[in-house]
N, C-alpha and C positions, 0 to 999 in steps of 0.2 A: 579921511580915515574912518570917521564915524559912519559915513554913507557906505563905505566899502564893507564894514563889519555888518551894518544893517542889511545890505544887499545879500551878503553871504548867508546871514541868518534866515532871511526870507526864502532863499533858494533851498536851504537845508530843510525848512519846514515844508516847502512844496514837494521836495523829493520824498520826505517821510510820509506825507499825506498820500502821494502817488503810490508808494510801496504798500501802504496800508489798504488803500482802495483796491489795488491789484490783488492783494491777498484775500480780501473779503469777497470780492466778486469772482475771483479765479478758482476758488475751491470752497467746498462745504467743510468748515472747520469742526473739529471735535467729532469725527465719525464714530470713535469708540464710545465717547460719552453719550452721544445721541442713541447709539445702539443699546447701551445699558439702560438708559431711561425708557426706551421703547419696550424692552424686555421686562423691565421692572414693573411698569405701570400696567401693561397688558396682562402680565402674569398675576399681579395683585388683583385686578378686576376679575380675571377668569377664576381664580381660586375663591374669591368672594361669591361669585355667582354659583359655582359648584357647591360650595359649603352651604349656601342658603337655598339650594334647589328644593329641598322638601318644604321650605317655608316661603317660597316665592309668592304664593297667592296672598299670604298675610302681609308680606312686606310691600309688594308693588302691584299686586293683582286685585281681582274682584272681591276677595275675602278680607281685605285689609280694613282697619278702623278708619283710615283716610279714604273714604269712598270715592268712586269715580265722579260723583256729583260735586263733592267738596273740592276735588282736584280741578275740575272744570271751572268752578267759581274762582279759585285762586289764580289759575292760569289766565283767565279772562282779565284779571287785574294786573298781574306782573308780566304777562306776555312771554313767559318762559317757553322753551321749545321742548316738545315731547310728542313722538308719534303715537304713544299709547292713548292719546286723546282723540285719535282718529276713529276709534271704535271702542265700545265697552264690552265686546264679546270676549269670552275666555280664550277662544281660538287665536284671536289677534294678539292677545297678551302672550300666549305660548310661543307664537311665531317670533315676536319681538325679543322675548327672553332668550330663545334658542339662537337667533341671529346675533344677539349681543355676546353670548358665550362663544359662538363660532368665530366671530370677528376678533375677539380677544386672543383666541388660540392662534389664528392666522397671523395677526399682527406680532404676537410674541415670536413666532417662527420667521417673520419677515417675508411673508408671501404676498406679492402684489400690494406693497405697502401704500402706494398712492391711493388705491381704492379702499383697502381694508382699514386704513387710518380714518377715512371718512365714515365708514360704517361703524367703527369703534366709537368715534365721537358721538354719532347718532344714538348708539346703544346706551352709552353712559348718560348723556343728557336726557334721554327719554325715560330711563328708569329713575334716575335721581330726581328729576323735576316732577315725576308722577307722584312721589311720596317724599316731600321735602323734609319730613321729620325723622327719616331713617338715616342712619349713619353715625359715625363716631368722630368726625373731624377729618379723617383721611379721605372721605368721599369728596370733600371740597377741593383737596389737592388733586385727586384724580379728575375731577370735573374740569379744572383749569388745564391740566396737562393734556387731557384728551383733545382740547382745542388747539393747543400749541403744537402737538405732534403732527397735526395736519400740515403745518408749515415746513416741517423739517424733512431732510433727506436722511432718515434714520435707519436705512437699510443698506448703507454702503459696506458695512462689515457685519459678520455674524448673522447672516440672513439667507434665506432661500433665494431671494432676489440677487444677492451678491454672487452666490454660487452659480445661478443661471447666467448671470452676466459674464462670469469668467469662462463658462463652458460655451456659450453661444455668441459672445462678443457684443451683445446689446441687452441693456437692462429691460427693454420693453418687448423682447422677442417672445413669440408665442401668441396663442389665440385667447388664452384665459383673460388677459387684461381687457381687450375690447369687449368681450362677452360680459364681463363683470360690470364695466362702465355702461354698457347698454342696458343692463338690468337696473342699475342705479338711475340712469337717465329716465327710464320708464316710470320708476317710482317718483322721481322728482317731478316729472310731467304730470302725473296723477295728482300729486300734492298741490302743484301750482294751479291746475285746472279746477280743482275743488275748493280752492281758497284755504288750504290747510297751513300754508306758510305765511308768516308775516313778511313784510316787504324786505326787511333786512336779511332774513334767512333765505328768502327767495333769491336775492342778489348773490349771497354767499354760495349757495348750491349751484346756481347757474354758472357762476364764474369758475367754480371747481370743475364742473363738467366740460365747459368750453375749453379750459386750459388743458384738461386731460385729452380731449379730442385733438386739439392743436398739436400737443406733444406727440401723439400717436401718428398723426399725418406727417409731421416733420421727420420722425424716426423712420417712417416707411418710405418716404419719397425723397428726402434730402438729409440723410443721416450725417453727412460730413460737411454740410453747407453752413452758411452764416445764420440761417434760422435756428439751427440746433445750438450754435454758439450763443446766440442771444437768449434762448430758453435756459441754457445752462447757467448763464450769468444771473438771470432773474431767479432761478431756483436756488442758486448759491446765496444770493442776497436774502431771500426769504428764510432759508435755513439758518443762516447766521443771525438774522434778526430774531427768529424763533428761539434759538439757543440762548441769546442774550436775555430775552424775556423770561425764559425758564429760570435762568440763573438769578435774575432780579426777583422773581417771585419767591424763590427759596430764601434769599436774603431778607425780603420783606416779611415773610412768615416768621423767621427767627427774630428779626428786629422787633416787630410788634409784640410777639409773644414774650420776649425778654423784658421789654420796657413796661408792658402791662403787669408782668409779675412784680417788677420793682415797686409798683404802686400799691400792691396788696400787702396788708399787714402780716399775713401768715408767711409770705415769702420774706418779708423784712426780718421777722424774728426767727426764721429758719425752721418753722414747724409745718410748712405746707404739705410736704410729702407724708406726714404722719396720718392725715385724715383719709386719703384714698386707700392707704394700707390697712385701714380698719373698717372699710366698707365692704359688705359681702359681695356687692356687684363687681368690685374690682379686686377680688382676692381669689383667683383660681388656685393658688397654692397658699392656703391659710397659714401653714407652719412657717414658710419662708417670709411671708408678709409680717407675721407676728414677731419673728426674730429681728427683722429690720426695724420695725416700729418700736421695739424695746430699747433700742440704742439711740438716745437723744443726740449723741455726737454724730453718729452716722447719718441720721435724718437731717441734721443741720448741714453737714458737709454736702450731701446729695442735693439738698434744696438750693444752697448757695451756688454750688457748682453748676447746676442746671441754668440758673439765671446768668451766671458769668459767661458760660459758653455761648448761650444764645445771643446775648448782647454783644459779645466780642467778635463773633464769627464774621459779620459783614466787614469789619475793619481789618481783617487779616487776609483779605483776598489778594493783596499786593505783596504778601510775603508767603511764598509757597510752603516753606517748611512749617511755619506756625499754622497756616491754613490746613495743611494735611494732618497735623496733630489734632486740631480741634475737630476736623472732619471725622477722624477715627473716634474721638470722644462722643460726638453726636450720634454716630451710628451705634456705638455701644449703648448709649442712653436709650435709643429707640428699641434696641434689642431687649434691654431691661424692661422697658414699658410693655413690650409684647409678652414677656414672661410673667412679670410681677402683677401687672394690672389687667392682663387678659385682653389686650387690644392689638392682635396680630396684624390686622389689615391696615390700621392706622400706622403702625410701625413700618410695615412693608412699603406703604406709600411714601412715607417720609425718607426711608432709606433709599428708595428709588429716586426721589428728588435730590437727595444729597449726592447721588452718584454722578450728577452732572459736573461736580467739582473734582472727581477722581483724576489723578495724574495720568496723562496719556502713556507714559512709560510703564506704569504699573499695569494698566489695562492691556497693553501690548504683551507684557510678560505673562499675564494670566491667560490671554488667548493662546500664546505660544505653548505654555505649559499644558493647557487642556488639549490642544491640537496634537502635541507630541505623544499623547497617551491614547489617541484614537487607535483602535484595533481594526485593521482591515486584513482579512485573510489570515488572521492569527499572528500578525506582526505589527509593530509600532511604525507609524509613518507620520511624517510632518504634514501640517495643514497646507493645502494649495496656496493659501495666502502667506506670503513671506513676512510674518509679523516682525521677525528680528531685523529685517532690512529697512523697516519703516522708521523714520526719524520722528521723535515725539513732536507733535504740533503744538503751537502756542494755544493756551486756553483763552477763549474769548472773555472779555471783561463784562461785568454786569451792567445793565441799563435799567432805567426806570420802567416798571411794568405798566402795561396798558390795561384799560378797563375791558373786561370780558363779559359778554352777555350771557345770561343763564338760559 
């Protein structure tokens, strides 16, 4: 009797494991969440680069207080990756800055995301590692997510790639992709030949280029064969792993922030928010900041509420209703930080990271609502994608984050 029950239990576990493996390898989970993360981070970085365009030379270029020589000495020590160290000429800096902005716009639109996500990552790492003291905290989040987005299939929906795939029947159709990867291959070859890459980054970029070439060959010569099926399985596994790591990073950010706040005396007595509200650097709206700081009760409630939400959020992931409530509260918190403390790009980066936990049903509804109001030829038409017919997909669970090189 016991053996029978035990055998049935083992078979049930095996069946469950088989279904889970088939789901993880058979499809890229969270297509809408990954699309929102892609649009959010690419848009945030693009808006930052455009806003700081008049000051780009002081932030990351030849006129900055962190000179090219100082940056070179630091990078020789920490081995961080940046193509800005390939040359100290102003022209090279302008090219890198322009390519970083262009790749952000293209990634936000979802055009050739396999290639543009790599260029986006290179642009983010190159500028941020060139001047490590610039930024407000949101740059660290963008730094990490730029790496993780390379692993994801983040253009399945809400992208030019998805529209081209519906129209032409193949996501890789067209000539722009091979041309773009050819240019990237030439740049990688130059960097490898001149010793610009460390061994680790050389392996990374070589692997990305080889995989892209293999994918193009399979799509061209065996689009319906076993080779394409194997590549799809590997791509799905990488995507799902990348999404899990993104979710884990968000949980880690909030958990560490909340528990560190608990250890601070100003957070313990509920007065922590009072001090930034009285600093000129963090008061774009002095009247509003003074009004909030004048109420001790409000300052205490906001301070304690911030800590409570950040500490509690990782523990609410297995209860969707509570998780969604805290998710809204955190997004409102970051919107308040953007307005009250004058940190819009930090807030946009965190809201984009929070979006990975948005419910699929809500995102489908938003997509359908926006698509229904598209005007073509003076009349409303539905989106070619049938959002309403899609069943909400289960949200992947978080996993422990991996260490990411700078």
